[in-house]
C-alpha positions in Angstrom: -10.4 -23.0 -13.6 -13.3 -22.1 -15.9 -15.9 -21.6 -13.2 -13.6 -19.5 -11.1 -13.0 -17.1 -14.0 -16.7 -16.3 -14.3 -18.2 -13.4 -12.3 -20.1 -15.9 -10.0 -17.0 -17.9 -9.3 -14.9 -14.8 -8.7 -17.5 -13.5 -6.2 -17.7 -16.8 -4.4 -13.9 -17.1 -4.2 -13.5 -13.5 -2.9 -16.2 -14.0 -0.3 -14.5 -17.3 0.8 -11.2 -15.4 1.2 -12.8 -12.6 3.2 -14.6 -15.1 5.5 -11.3 -17.1 6.0 -9.4 -13.9 6.9 -12.1 -12.6 9.3 -12.3 -16.0 11.1 -8.5 -16.2 11.4 -8.3 -12.6 12.7 -11.1 -13.2 15.3 -9.5 -16.4 16.5 -6.0 -14.8 16.6 -7.3 -11.7 18.5 -8.5 -14.0 21.4 -4.9 -15.2 21.9 -3.4 -11.8 21.3 -5.6 -10.5 24.2 -4.5 -13.4 26.3 -0.8 -12.7 25.5 -1.2 -9.0 26.3 -2.7 -9.9 29.7 0.0 -12.5 30.4 2.9 -10.1 29.5 1.4 -7.3 31.6 1.0 -9.7 34.5 4.5 -11.0 34.1 6.0 -7.5 34.3 4.1 -6.9 37.5 5.0 -10.3 39.0 1.4 -11.6 38.8 0.1 -14.8 37.2 -2.5 -13.4 34.9 -5.2 -15.7 33.3 -4.4 -19.2 34.5 -7.7 -20.9 35.4 -9.9 -21.3 32.3 -8.3 -24.0 30.1 -4.6 -25.1 30.2 -2.5 -22.2 31.3 -5.6 -20.0 31.0 -5.6 -20.2 27.2 -9.4 -20.3 27.1 -9.9 -17.1 29.2 -10.6 -14.9 26.2 -13.4 -17.3 25.1 -14.9 -17.3 28.6 -14.8 -13.5 28.5 -16.6 -13.6 25.1 -19.4 -15.7 26.6 -19.7 -13.4 29.5 -20.0 -10.3 27.2 -22.6 -12.1 25.1 -24.8 -13.1 28.1 -24.7 -9.7 29.8 -27.6 -7.3 29.3 -27.1 -4.4 26.9 -27.7 -1.2 28.9 -28.4 2.0 26.9 -28.4 5.3 28.9 -31.5 7.4 29.2 -31.4 10.2 26.6 -28.8 8.4 24.4 -29.3 8.3 20.7 -30.0 4.5 20.5 -29.3 4.1 16.8 -25.9 6.0 16.8 -25.1 4.4 20.2 -25.3 0.9 18.8 -23.9 1.8 15.4 -20.6 3.2 16.7 -19.0 -0.1 17.9 -20.3 -1.9 14.8 -18.6 0.8 12.6 -15.4 0.5 14.6 -15.2 -3.2 14.0 -16.1 -3.0 10.3 -13.4 -0.5 9.7 -10.8 -2.4 11.7 -11.6 -5.5 9.6 -11.7 -3.6 6.3 -8.1 -2.5 6.7 -6.9 -6.1 6.4 -8.2 -6.3 2.8 -5.0 -4.7 1.5 -2.6 -6.5 3.8 -0.2 -8.9 2.0 0.2 -12.0 4.2 2.4 -13.9 1.7 3.2 -14.0 -2.0 -0.2 -13.7 -3.7 -2.0 -14.0 -0.4 -4.0 -10.8 -0.3 -7.7 -10.1 -0.5 -7.5 -7.0 -2.6 -4.2 -6.3 -4.4 -4.9 -2.6 -5.2 -2.2 -0.3 -6.6 -2.9 2.4 -4.0 -2.9 0.1 -1.0 -1.0 2.5 1.2 -3.5 5.3 0.4 -6.4 2.9 1.1 -5.1 2.0 4.5 -4.5 5.6 5.4 -8.1 6.4 4.5 -9.5 3.5 6.5 -7.5 4.4 9.6 -8.7 8.0 9.3 -12.3 6.8 9.2 -11.8 4.9 12.4 -12.2 8.2 14.3 -15.9 8.3 13.4 -16.7 5.2 15.5 -15.2 6.8 18.6 -16.7 10.2 18.0 -20.2 8.6 17.5 -19.8 6.5 20.6 -18.8 9.4 22.8 -21.5 11.8 21.4 -24.4 9.3 21.5 -23.8 8.4 25.1 -25.4 11.7 26.3 -22.7 12.3 28.9 -19.9 14.8 29.2 -17.3 12.2 30.2 -17.5 9.9 27.1 -17.9 13.0 24.9 -14.7 14.5 26.3 -12.9 11.2 25.9 -14.0 10.9 22.3 -12.8 14.5 21.6 -9.4 13.6 23.1 -9.2 10.5 21.0 -10.1 12.4 17.7 -7.5 15.1 18.4 -4.9 12.5 19.2 -5.6 10.2 16.2 -5.7 13.1 13.8 -2.4 14.5 15.2 -0.5 11.3 14.8 -2.0 10.4 11.4 -0.2 13.4 10.0 3.2 12.0 11.1 2.2 8.5 9.9 1.3 10.0 6.5 4.8 11.6 6.1 6.5 8.4 7.2 4.5 6.5 4.6 5.7 9.0 2.0 9.3 8.1 2.8 8.6 4.4 2.2 6.7 5.2 -1.1 9.7 7.3 -2.3 12.1 4.4 -1.5 9.9 1.8 -3.1 8.5 3.8 -6.0 5.1 2.3 -5.4 2.0 2.5 -3.2 1.2 -1.2 -3.8 2.0 -3.1 -0.6 2.9 -6.3 -2.5 5.5 -4.4 -4.6 6.9 -2.7 -1.4 7.5 -6.1 0.1 8.9 -7.7 -3.1 11.5 -4.9 -3.4 12.8 -5.8 0.1 13.7 -9.3 -1.0 17.3 -10.7 -0.9 18.2 -10.2 2.8 17.8 -7.8 5.7 20.2 -5.3 4.0 17.5 -4.6 1.4 14.8 -3.8 4.0 13.5 -0.3 4.0 14.5 0.3 7.6 18.1 0.2 6.3 17.3 2.3 3.2 16.2 -0.4 0.8 18.3 -1.3 -2.2 21.2 -2.9 -0.5 24.5 -1.3 0.5 24.1 1.5 -2.2 21.2 3.0 -0.1 22.7 2.2 3.3 23.2 6.0 4.1 19.4 6.2 4.1 19.4 4.1 7.2 20.2 7.2 9.2 16.8 8.5 8.1 14.7 5.3 7.9 15.6 3.9 11.3 14.3 7.0 13.1 11.2 6.9 10.8 10.5 3.3 11.9 10.6 4.5 15.5 8.3 7.4 14.7 5.9 5.0 13.0 5.9 2.7 16.0 5.3 5.5 18.5 2.6 7.0 16.3 1.0 3.5 16.1 0.8 3.5 19.9 -1.0 6.8 19.8 -3.3 5.7 16.9 -4.5 2.7 18.8 -4.9 4.5 22.1 -2.2 2.3 23.8 -0.2 3.3 26.8 1.5 5.7 27.3 -1.0 7.4 25.0 -4.2 6.1 26.4 -5.5 9.6 27.3 -9.0 8.9 25.9 -9.3 6.2 28.5 -7.7 7.9 31.4 -9.7 6.5 34.3 -8.5 9.1 36.8 -9.7 12.0 34.7 -12.6 10.7 32.5 -14.0 7.8 34.5 -13.1 5.5 31.5 -13.3 7.5 28.4 -15.5 7.3 25.3 -16.8 3.8 26.1 -17.7 4.4 29.7 -21.5 4.1 29.1 -21.1 0.8 27.1 -21.6 -2.7 28.4 -22.0 -6.2 27.1 -21.3 -6.9 23.4 -21.1 -3.3 22.3 -18.2 -2.7 24.7 -16.6 -5.9 23.5 -16.8 -4.7 19.9 -14.9 -1.5 20.8 -12.3 -3.6 22.6 -12.1 -6.0 19.6 -11.7 -3.1 17.2 -8.8 -1.8 19.3 -7.1 -5.3 19.3 -7.5 -5.7 15.6 -6.0 -2.3 15.0 -3.0 -3.3 17.2 -2.5 -6.5 15.2 -2.8 -4.5 12.0 -0.2 -2.0 13.0 2.2 -4.8 14.0 1.9 -6.3 10.5 1.9 -2.9 8.8 5.3 -1.9 10.3 6.7 -5.3 9.4 5.5 -4.8 5.8 6.7 -1.2 5.4 10.1 -1.4 7.1 11.1 -5.0 7.8 10.5 -6.9 4.7 7.0 -8.3 5.4 7.0 -12.0 4.4 10.6 -11.8 3.2 13.2 -13.8 5.2 16.2 -11.8 6.6 18.5 -13.9 4.4 18.5 -14.9 0.7 16.1 -17.7 -0.1 17.0 -19.2 -3.5 16.0 -22.6 -2.3 12.3 -21.5 -2.4 12.4 -21.7 -6.2 12.3 -25.5 -5.9 9.5 -25.5 -3.4 5.8 -25.7 -4.3 4.1 -22.3 -4.4 1.9 -23.1 -1.4 4.9 -24.2 0.8 6.8 -21.1 -0.2 3.8 -18.9 0.7 3.5 -20.6 4.1 7.3 -20.0 4.7 6.7 -16.3 4.0 3.6 -16.2 6.2 5.6 -17.7 9.0 8.1 -14.8 8.8 5.4 -12.2 8.8 3.9 -13.7 11.9 7.3 -13.8 13.7 7.9 -10.1 12.9 4.4 -9.1 13.9 4.7 -11.0 17.2 7.9 -9.2 18.0 6.2 -5.8 17.5 3.2 -7.0 19.5 5.7 -7.9 22.3 7.0 -4.3 22.1 3.4 -3.0 22.3 2.8 -5.1 25.4 6.1 -4.2 27.1 5.6 -0.4 26.5 2.1 -0.7 28.1 3.6 -2.3 31.2 6.7 -0.1 31.8 6.1 3.4 30.4 4.0 5.9 32.4 1.1 7.8 30.8 1.9 11.1 29.2 0.0 14.3 30.1 -2.2 15.6 27.3 0.0 18.6 26.6 3.0 16.4 26.3 1.1 14.1 23.9 0.2 17.0 21.6 3.7 18.6 21.8 5.4 15.3 20.8 3.1 15.0 17.8 3.1 18.5 16.5 6.5 19.9 17.6 8.7 16.8 17.4 7.3 14.2 15.0 5.8 16.6 12.4 9.0 18.6 11.7 11.1 15.5 11.9 9.1 13.6 9.3 9.0 16.6 7.0 12.8 16.8 7.1 12.9 13.0 6.5 10.7 13.3 3.4 12.9 16.1 2.0 16.0 14.0 2.7 14.7 10.8 1.0 13.4 12.7 -2.0 16.8 14.5 -2.4 18.6 11.1 -2.1 16.3 9.5 -4.7 16.9 12.4 -7.1 20.7 12.3 -6.5 21.0 8.5 -7.0 18.9 8.5 -10.1 20.8 11.3 -11.8 24.2 10.0 -10.8 
């Protein structure tokens, strides 16, 4: 362990962790896109991808090859530098958010004490990639789509911020590892049920609606149906990325997929125990640390897959909102609801600590 404790060893180990996480995310995103298309097709009684590879499993890789081989077309009058920088920035920020995501006990790239604050900041910066792409296209339709997306993401980030405050108040920490560790011992300790076992069960009346608000806000944050107003084809021709083709378009799509995957893991970590099993696991004490971590990783994957299924089903069955309905839901329903929830959780914490 001597070399790994030196600055050079620490740097090498950190870079190796980052590369491993990025490769796993890119490979997983290919099958997430495949699963999204299959679920959407199944709801509509279609087959979906079924030609390239067994059961169509290699369709995403065929699409990747197609995007890489197509010509990059840049519109006349577009700001070339900003036009090409926008999708790159979107992907970088989408990947950067995973740095603070705890996958299992000790399996985290950067275990920072203000992990929740870091993730909120990264998600806020994601607006810039979309704004830059819409503005640099030199066309009114992508510009209007980017403005819609910015207004939508900012509106629902306010609600997400207040939901995060309720979780922070329950856990007493902004460190994501700590938030997950405090949900150990069974599903009755999960934050969705108030955290802290039966003593905090009355808080489930607040936290269950907060988990629903977070899920709906995550749909709006990632521009998923029924909140895909920035990409409304009937109104904006295709939204902020309408002028993009080839690999830059693929990068926008990849960033959106990575954000969806992230939100599925994030809601699992905040409300549903993260890598914690829904039952007590004293037997893990006798297991090697690596096997125990794999056991936790498996539970996080199962929970994230469940929420991804919810994302896909909502896309298939819920009709698109009008823009005024979208804004009204964010500002007139979610904002006051989350404010009341923050006050209720804070009052409960003060009451239980003083009692």
